[in-house]
C-alpha positions as CSV (number, residue, x, y, z in Angstrom):
1,M,75.4,-39.7,32.7
2,S,73.9,-36.3,31.7
3,S,74.6,-33.2,29.9
4,L,73.0,-29.8,29.4
5,C,69.8,-29.2,27.4
6,P,70.7,-27.0,24.3
7,L,67.4,-25.0,24.8
8,C,67.0,-24.2,28.4
9,G,70.5,-25.2,29.8
10,N,69.1,-27.6,32.4
11,D,70.4,-31.1,32.9
12,K,69.4,-33.8,30.6
13,S,70.4,-37.4,30.0
14,E,73.2,-38.0,27.5
15,E,71.0,-40.2,25.3
16,A,68.2,-37.6,25.0
17,L,68.2,-34.6,22.7
18,F,66.5,-32.3,25.1
19,C,65.3,-32.2,28.7
20,E,61.9,-33.7,29.4
21,E,60.2,-30.3,29.8
22,C,61.5,-28.9,26.5
23,A,60.8,-32.1,24.6
24,K,57.2,-32.0,25.9
25,K,56.8,-28.4,24.9
26,I,58.1,-29.1,21.4
27,R,55.7,-32.0,20.9
28,N,52.6,-30.1,22.2
29,D,53.2,-26.6,20.9
30,Y,55.0,-27.2,17.6
31,E,53.8,-30.7,16.8
32,V,57.4,-31.8,15.9
33,K,58.1,-35.5,16.4
34,I,61.5,-36.1,18.0
35,P,63.1,-39.4,19.1
36,E,63.0,-40.2,22.7
37,R,66.6,-41.3,22.9
38,L,69.8,-41.1,20.7
39,N,70.5,-44.4,18.8
40,F,74.1,-45.5,18.9
41,A,73.6,-48.6,16.9
42,E,76.2,-49.2,14.1
43,N,75.2,-48.0,10.7
44,V,76.9,-51.0,9.1
45,S,75.3,-54.4,9.5
46,S,77.0,-57.8,9.5
47,K,76.0,-58.3,5.9
48,D,78.5,-55.7,4.8
49,G,81.2,-58.2,5.5
50,F,82.5,-56.8,8.8
51,P,83.1,-59.2,11.7
52,E,80.9,-58.6,14.7
53,S,83.9,-57.7,16.8
54,G,85.3,-55.4,14.2
55,K,82.3,-53.2,13.6
56,S,83.0,-49.5,13.9
57,R,80.6,-47.5,16.0
58,Q,78.6,-45.2,13.8
59,G,76.8,-42.8,16.1
60,Q,73.6,-40.8,15.4
61,E,73.7,-37.2,14.5
62,V,73.9,-34.9,17.5
63,V,72.4,-31.4,17.1
64,S,74.6,-28.8,18.8
65,K,73.8,-25.1,19.3
66,T,75.8,-24.3,16.2
67,G,74.0,-27.0,14.0
68,T,77.2,-29.2,13.4
69,F,77.4,-32.9,13.9
70,S,80.1,-35.3,15.1
71,K,80.6,-39.0,15.3
72,A,80.5,-40.7,18.6
73,G,83.4,-43.0,19.2
74,E,85.9,-41.3,16.8
75,S,89.3,-40.2,18.1
76,V,90.3,-36.6,18.4
77,H,92.6,-37.0,15.4
78,E,89.8,-38.5,13.3
79,Q,87.5,-35.7,14.3
80,A,90.1,-33.1,13.4
81,N,91.0,-34.8,10.1
82,P,88.1,-36.8,8.9
83,G,89.6,-37.1,5.5
84,I,93.0,-38.5,6.5
85,V,93.3,-42.2,6.5
86,P,96.4,-44.1,7.9
87,K,98.7,-45.4,5.2
88,T,98.9,-48.9,6.8
89,N,96.4,-51.2,5.5
90,T,95.0,-53.6,8.0
91,F,92.5,-56.2,7.0
92,S,89.6,-57.5,9.0
93,D,87.9,-60.8,8.9
94,T,85.8,-59.6,5.9
95,G,88.9,-59.2,3.8
96,K,88.8,-55.5,3.5
97,S,91.8,-53.4,4.4
98,T,91.7,-50.8,7.1
99,H,92.0,-48.1,4.4
100,E,88.9,-49.4,2.6
101,Q,86.9,-49.4,5.8
102,A,88.0,-45.9,6.5
103,N,86.8,-44.9,3.0
104,D,83.4,-46.6,3.6
105,S,83.1,-44.8,7.0
106,Q,83.9,-41.5,5.3
107,T,81.2,-42.0,2.7
108,I,78.6,-42.8,5.3
109,A,79.5,-39.8,7.3
110,E,79.3,-37.4,4.4
111,K,75.9,-38.8,3.5
112,E,74.6,-38.4,7.0
113,V,75.9,-34.8,7.2
114,A,74.2,-34.0,3.9
115,E,70.9,-35.5,5.2
116,A,71.3,-33.5,8.4
117,Q,71.8,-30.3,6.5
118,E,68.7,-30.9,4.5
119,E,66.5,-31.2,7.6
120,P,65.7,-28.0,9.4
121,S,67.1,-27.5,12.8
122,F,64.8,-27.2,15.9
123,L,65.6,-23.5,16.2
124,N,64.6,-22.9,12.6
125,I,61.4,-24.9,13.2
126,R,60.7,-22.9,16.3
127,A,61.3,-19.6,14.6
128,E,59.1,-20.5,11.6
129,S,56.3,-21.7,13.8
130,F,56.5,-18.5,15.9
131,S,56.4,-16.5,12.7
132,R,53.4,-18.5,11.4
133,K,51.6,-17.9,14.6
134,R,52.3,-14.2,14.6
135,K,51.1,-14.0,10.9
136,H,48.0,-16.0,11.8
137,G,47.3,-13.7,14.7
138,N,47.8,-10.6,12.6
139,R,45.5,-12.1,9.9
140,K,42.8,-12.9,12.5
141,G,43.1,-9.3,13.9
142,M,42.7,-7.9,10.4
143,V,39.7,-10.1,9.6
144,F,38.0,-9.2,12.9
145,G,38.7,-5.5,12.2
146,W,37.1,-5.8,8.7
147,V,34.1,-7.7,10.1
148,F,33.6,-5.1,12.8
149,A,33.9,-2.2,10.3
150,I,31.4,-3.9,7.9
151,G,29.0,-4.5,10.8
152,V,29.2,-0.8,11.8
153,L,28.7,0.3,8.2
154,A,25.7,-2.1,7.8
155,A,24.1,-0.8,11.0
156,F,24.6,2.8,10.0
157,S,23.2,2.1,6.5
158,F,20.2,0.3,8.0
159,V,19.4,3.2,10.4
160,Y,19.9,5.8,7.7
161,K,17.7,3.9,5.3
162,Q,15.0,3.6,7.9
163,Y,15.2,7.3,8.6
164,A,15.2,8.2,4.9
165,T,12.2,5.9,4.3
166,R,10.3,7.5,7.1
167,Q,11.0,11.0,5.8
168,T,9.9,10.0,2.3
169,Q,6.7,8.4,3.5
170,E,5.9,11.4,5.6
171,Q,6.5,13.7,2.7
172,T,4.2,11.5,0.5
173,V,1.4,11.5,3.1
174,W,1.6,15.2,3.6
175,E,1.5,15.9,-0.2
176,E,-1.6,13.6,-0.4
177,A,-3.3,15.6,2.4
178,E,-2.5,18.9,0.7
179,S,-3.9,17.6,-2.6
180,A,-7.1,16.3,-0.9
181,H,-7.4,19.5,1.2
182,T,-10.0,18.1,3.5
183,V,-10.3,18.0,7.3
184,N,-10.1,14.2,7.3
185,A,-6.9,14.2,5.2
186,Y,-5.1,16.5,7.6
187,L,-6.3,14.5,10.6
188,A,-5.0,11.3,9.0
189,Y,-1.5,12.9,8.5
190,M,-1.5,14.1,12.2
191,N,-2.5,10.7,13.4
192,A,0.2,9.0,11.4
193,Y,2.9,11.6,12.3
194,P,2.0,13.3,15.6
195,N,5.5,14.8,15.8
196,G,5.9,15.4,12.0
197,K,7.4,18.5,10.6
198,Y,4.1,19.6,9.0
199,V,1.9,19.1,12.1
200,A,1.6,22.9,12.6
201,D,0.7,23.5,9.0
202,A,-1.9,20.7,9.1
203,E,-3.6,22.1,12.2
204,A,-3.7,25.6,10.7
205,K,-5.2,24.4,7.4
206,M,-7.7,22.2,9.1
207,K,-8.9,25.1,11.3
208,A,-9.2,27.3,8.2
209,L,-11.3,24.6,6.5
210,K,-13.6,24.3,9.5
211,D,-14.1,28.0,9.7
212,Q,-14.8,28.2,6.0
213,E,-17.1,25.2,6.2
214,A,-19.3,26.8,8.9
215,T,-19.4,30.1,7.1
216,T,-20.4,28.5,3.8
217,W,-23.2,26.5,5.5
218,E,-24.7,29.6,7.1
219,K,-25.0,31.1,3.6
220,L,-26.5,27.9,2.1
221,K,-29.3,27.7,4.7
222,T,-31.3,30.2,2.6
223,S,-29.7,29.5,-0.8
224,G,-31.8,28.2,-3.6
225,D,-28.7,27.4,-5.8
226,V,-28.5,23.7,-6.4
227,A,-25.0,24.0,-7.9
228,E,-23.7,25.6,-4.7
229,L,-25.1,22.8,-2.5
230,R,-23.6,20.2,-4.8
231,D,-20.2,21.9,-4.6
232,F,-20.4,22.0,-0.8
233,L,-21.0,18.2,-0.7
234,Q,-18.0,17.6,-3.0
235,Q,-15.7,20.0,-1.2
236,Y,-16.6,18.8,2.3
237,P,-17.5,15.1,2.0
238,E,-17.2,14.4,5.8
239,S,-18.8,17.7,6.9
240,P,-21.1,17.5,10.0
241,Y,-23.5,19.6,7.9
242,R,-23.6,17.1,5.1
243,A,-27.0,15.6,6.1
244,L,-28.5,19.1,6.4
245,V,-27.1,20.1,3.0
246,R,-28.4,16.9,1.3
247,N,-31.9,17.5,2.7
248,R,-31.8,21.1,1.5
249,L,-30.7,19.9,-1.9
250,D,-33.4,17.3,-2.0
251,S,-36.1,19.9,-1.3
252,L,-34.8,22.2,-4.0
253,M,-34.7,19.4,-6.5
254,W,-38.2,18.3,-5.7
255,I,-39.5,21.9,-6.0
256,D,-37.8,22.1,-9.4
257,A,-39.5,18.9,-10.4
258,Y,-43.1,19.7,-9.5
259,T,-42.6,23.3,-10.8
260,A,-41.8,21.9,-14.2
261,N,-44.5,19.3,-13.5
262,T,-43.6,17.0,-16.3
263,A,-43.0,13.2,-16.4
264,Q,-39.4,13.8,-17.4
265,R,-38.5,16.0,-14.4
266,Y,-40.2,13.6,-11.9
267,S,-38.2,10.8,-13.5
268,E,-35.0,12.8,-13.0
269,Y,-35.7,13.3,-9.4
270,M,-36.5,9.6,-8.8
271,V,-33.2,8.6,-10.6
272,A,-31.2,11.0,-8.3
273,A,-32.9,9.5,-5.3
274,E,-32.3,5.9,-6.4
275,S,-28.6,6.6,-7.1
276,G,-28.1,8.0,-3.6
277,E,-27.4,11.6,-4.6
278,L,-30.6,12.7,-2.8
279,P,-32.3,11.3,0.3
280,G,-35.5,10.9,-1.7
281,N,-37.8,12.4,0.8
282,Y,-40.4,13.0,-1.9
283,Y,-39.8,9.8,-3.9
284,H,-43.3,8.4,-3.6
285,E,-45.0,11.6,-4.5
286,A,-42.7,12.0,-7.6
287,Q,-43.6,8.4,-8.6
288,K,-47.3,9.1,-8.3
289,R,-47.1,12.2,-10.4
290,F,-44.8,10.5,-12.9
291,E,-47.4,7.8,-13.5
292,M,-50.0,10.5,-14.0
293,L,-48.0,12.3,-16.7
294,F,-46.1,9.5,-18.4
295,Q,-47.7,8.6,-21.7
296,S,-47.6,4.8,-21.9
297,Y,-50.6,4.5,-24.2
298,P,-50.0,4.5,-27.9
299,V,-51.5,7.6,-29.5
300,S,-52.4,8.8,-32.9
301,T,-51.6,12.3,-34.0
302,E,-55.1,13.1,-35.2
303,E,-56.7,11.9,-32.0
304,L,-54.2,13.7,-29.8
305,D,-54.8,17.0,-31.6
306,K,-58.5,16.7,-31.0
307,I,-58.0,16.1,-27.3
308,K,-55.6,19.0,-27.0
309,A,-58.2,21.3,-28.7
310,V,-60.9,20.4,-26.2
311,V,-58.6,20.8,-23.2
312,E,-57.3,24.1,-24.4
313,G,-60.9,25.5,-25.2
314,F,-62.3,24.3,-21.9
315,Y,-59.6,26.0,-19.8
316,A,-59.7,29.2,-21.8
317,A,-63.5,29.5,-21.3
318,L,-63.1,28.8,-17.6
319,S,-60.3,31.4,-17.3
320,D,-62.3,34.0,-19.3
321,R,-65.5,33.2,-17.3
322,D,-67.2,32.6,-20.6
323,Y,-69.7,30.2,-19.2
324,K,-71.8,29.9,-22.3
325,K,-68.7,28.7,-24.2
326,L,-67.9,26.5,-21.2
327,A,-71.3,24.8,-21.4
328,E,-70.4,23.6,-25.0
329,Y,-67.5,21.5,-23.5
330,L,-69.5,20.0,-20.7
331,S,-71.5,16.8,-20.9
332,P,-75.2,17.1,-20.0
333,K,-74.4,15.2,-16.8
334,V,-71.2,15.8,-15.0
335,Y,-70.1,13.2,-12.4
336,R,-67.5,15.5,-10.8
337,F,-66.7,19.2,-11.2
338,F,-63.7,20.1,-9.0
339,N,-65.1,19.7,-5.5
340,K,-68.7,19.1,-6.4
341,G,-70.3,15.8,-7.0
342,T,-72.6,14.7,-9.8
343,D,-74.7,17.5,-11.2
344,S,-76.2,18.8,-14.4
345,R,-74.5,21.0,-16.9
346,E,-77.0,23.8,-16.3
347,N,-76.6,23.8,-12.5
348,I,-72.8,24.0,-12.8
349,V,-73.0,27.0,-15.1
350,K,-75.4,28.9,-12.8
351,A,-73.1,28.3,-9.8
352,L,-70.1,29.7,-11.7
353,Q,-72.1,32.8,-12.7
354,L,-73.1,33.3,-9.1
355,A,-69.5,33.0,-7.9
356,K,-68.4,35.6,-10.4
357,T,-70.9,38.1,-9.1
358,K,-69.7,37.7,-5.6
359,N,-65.9,37.8,-6.4
360,S,-65.7,40.1,-9.4
361,D,-62.3,41.5,-8.4
362,S,-60.6,38.1,-8.2
363,A,-59.5,36.2,-11.3
364,V,-57.7,33.0,-11.9
365,R,-56.2,31.9,-15.2
366,F,-55.6,28.3,-16.0
367,V,-52.5,27.5,-18.2
368,P,-52.3,23.9,-19.3
369,D,-49.0,22.4,-20.7
370,L,-50.4,20.7,-23.8
371,E,-47.1,19.3,-24.8
372,A,-46.9,17.3,-21.6
373,L,-50.5,16.1,-21.9
374,Q,-51.0,12.3,-21.8
375,Y,-54.1,10.2,-22.2
376,Q,-55.4,6.7,-22.3
377,K,-58.6,5.0,-23.3
378,T,-60.8,2.9,-20.9
379,P,-62.7,-0.2,-21.7
380,E,-65.9,2.0,-21.7
381,D,-64.5,4.0,-24.6
382,K,-63.8,6.9,-22.5
383,I,-60.6,9.0,-22.5
384,R,-58.7,9.9,-19.4
385,I,-56.4,12.9,-19.6
386,N,-53.7,14.2,-17.2
387,V,-52.2,17.6,-18.0
388,P,-49.8,19.8,-16.1
389,L,-51.4,23.0,-15.1
390,V,-50.2,26.5,-13.9
391,K,-52.5,29.0,-12.1
392,Q,-52.0,32.7,-12.4
393,Y,-53.7,34.8,-9.7
394,G,-54.3,38.5,-10.2
395,G,-56.8,41.2,-10.8
396,E,-57.3,44.2,-13.0
397,E,-53.6,45.3,-12.6
398,G,-52.3,42.0,-13.9
399,V,-50.8,38.7,-12.6
400,A,-50.0,38.9,-8.9
401,R,-48.5,35.4,-8.4
402,T,-48.1,32.2,-10.3
403,V,-48.5,28.7,-8.8
404,S,-47.3,25.6,-10.6
405,G,-47.5,22.0,-9.7
406,Y,-51.1,21.4,-10.5
407,I,-52.2,18.4,-12.5
408,G,-55.6,18.5,-14.2
409,H,-57.5,15.3,-14.5
410,I,-60.2,15.3,-17.2
411,E,-62.4,12.5,-18.4
412,M,-64.2,12.7,-21.7
413,D,-67.0,10.6,-23.2
414,G,-66.9,9.1,-26.7
415,E,-68.1,12.4,-28.2
416,G,-65.3,14.4,-26.6
417,R,-67.3,16.1,-23.9
418,V,-66.1,16.6,-20.3
419,V,-67.9,14.3,-17.8
420,S,-65.4,14.8,-14.9
421,I,-62.8,17.3,-14.0
422,Y,-60.6,17.8,-10.8
423,E,-57.0,18.6,-10.0
424,T,-54.0,17.5,-7.9
425,K,-52.6,20.5,-6.1
426,P,-48.9,21.2,-5.6
427,Y,-47.1,19.1,-3.0
428,G,-47.7,20.5,0.5
429,A,-50.7,22.6,-0.5
430,E,-54.0,21.9,1.1
431,Q,-56.0,19.4,-0.9
């Protein structure tokens, strides 16, 4: 026996609520547990006092399309008037009258209807499930949309941040290059940003620096200004002319040192060479001269004044060609007199007088720097003196030229007479 499925209208068995296809769909899609078959077992058991043969058939609830329920096994009159009970009271084996049984049945029926109304119908379940799925789908769509939007914003923010960072870094490097204002600084910027917005400016400024650098060096080739050379080295630290400029500066510093011809100036030159400021091409010569002029021996003022007086008188007599006075400062036996070896005082004076007769027009004046004079005593009680010396060449019209850088070397005996005299010539002059 079969009837129609309330969902699809296809045939179904009378005992089943739905056809097999709809029942399967409900269980799988909506996870609703439904009974496989309708249960027509009586709701009243034998313990209620009804005889086995007199049990009324209490059917299960049947869900119709309208959501109402009926009792299987009831007469048409009972279905139409569930509340009407026949006046005649018949009694069953349990001792209850027919009227009492009818009241019990009515109470059970009302209870089942109330329970059925509390449970949601399948259509309601299906509608609510569909609504939940639709809301869930909408929620998923919204979440995906927000995630996508956030991803796009994050990517845009990252790209923009990278761009802004690069622009800031380029600006910083360019400002540093302008501040340094050197060829290497502009080259560093162009290497870092070959397509940067300041490349044209960097090339122009670098070319201007190179032109200025070459022009400046041409001027410095013949310059004797030490300050200008130092400024060039500071302004163009990576210049290809740097080695030439340093050599030029070294030569000028050395000329200044031996022109002053003092221990202090030689010391200053050596310190500059040791620090790396100068190449130190003349370091060893400066060291030798420094040792000649550096007073390391303790002196007494009285003794120093006597030595200065002898040196000053000797060079004055030699410059004035007063050979009689000169003989007073010479020892009877002189071991060395300039380029001559051991000879007597008399022979030396005669040779000087002869030279004066042959070269009466030429004159040389010896100017010792007595303040820079230094001396020391030997174990033989002799005194060795080193004194800076300047020579002035000229004639009757006056001084024609002055040559510095000489160092006079004088040795005196215990009585203060000259026993040896010679000189160190300026650096580069013929010895």
